[in-house]
C-alpha positions in Angstrom: 94.0 114.8 106.2 93.3 117.8 104.2 89.7 119.2 104.0 89.0 117.9 100.5 90.2 114.4 101.3 88.2 114.2 104.5 85.0 115.4 102.6 85.6 113.0 99.7 86.1 110.1 102.3 82.9 110.9 104.0 80.9 111.0 100.9 82.4 107.7 99.8 81.7 106.0 103.1 78.1 107.4 103.3 77.3 106.0 99.9 75.8 109.4 98.8 78.2 109.4 95.8 76.5 106.4 94.2 72.9 107.7 94.8 73.5 110.5 92.3 74.9 108.4 89.5 72.6 107.6 86.5 72.3 104.0 85.5 73.6 103.4 82.0 70.2 102.2 81.0 68.8 105.6 82.0 71.2 107.4 79.7 71.4 105.0 76.8 67.9 106.1 75.6 68.6 109.9 76.0 71.3 110.1 73.3 69.5 110.2 69.8 72.7 109.5 67.8 73.9 106.2 66.3 77.2 105.3 64.5 77.2 106.7 61.0 75.3 109.8 61.9 76.7 113.1 60.8 76.8 115.9 63.5 78.3 119.3 64.5 79.5 120.2 67.9 77.6 123.4 68.9 80.1 126.2 69.6 83.0 124.9 67.7 82.3 125.4 64.0 86.0 125.3 63.2 85.9 121.4 63.9 83.7 121.0 60.9 81.2 118.1 60.5 81.9 114.7 62.1 80.6 111.2 61.8 79.6 109.3 65.0 81.9 106.2 65.5 80.4 104.8 68.7 77.9 105.7 71.5 78.2 104.3 74.9 75.8 105.9 77.4 76.3 109.8 77.1 79.8 109.3 75.6 79.8 109.7 71.8 83.1 109.2 69.8 83.0 111.5 66.8 85.5 111.7 64.0 85.5 115.5 63.0 86.9 116.9 59.7 89.3 119.3 61.3 89.7 118.1 64.9 90.0 114.3 64.3 88.5 111.7 66.7 87.0 113.3 69.8 85.2 111.9 72.7 82.0 114.1 73.5 80.1 113.8 76.7 76.4 114.5 75.5 75.5 115.4 79.1 77.8 118.4 78.9 78.2 119.3 75.2 75.5 119.7 72.6 75.7 118.0 69.2 73.4 118.9 66.3 72.6 116.8 63.2 74.4 117.8 60.1 74.4 116.9 56.4 77.2 114.7 55.2 80.0 116.6 53.5 79.9 116.4 49.8 82.9 115.7 47.5 83.2 119.4 46.8 83.5 120.3 50.3 86.3 117.7 51.0 88.7 119.4 48.6 
């Protein structure tokens, strides 16, 4: 067995891996977005604004103007609220 595989096996057998997982009920309340909200992904202005499609725990599916549908992990990436695009911006 290679070192990584052995280490991974020990962690799995000891149960420590599961001790550090958050329960879905712990994360569901931490995401302040709901389907229909307009957001921007901080650090990627070229994607434009996007509309939240679904929220499951920390995973948020957003349909961005210039990047299409993306799955964003809110525990890793930061979203900011944005105004809905106007008809003038769409053209």
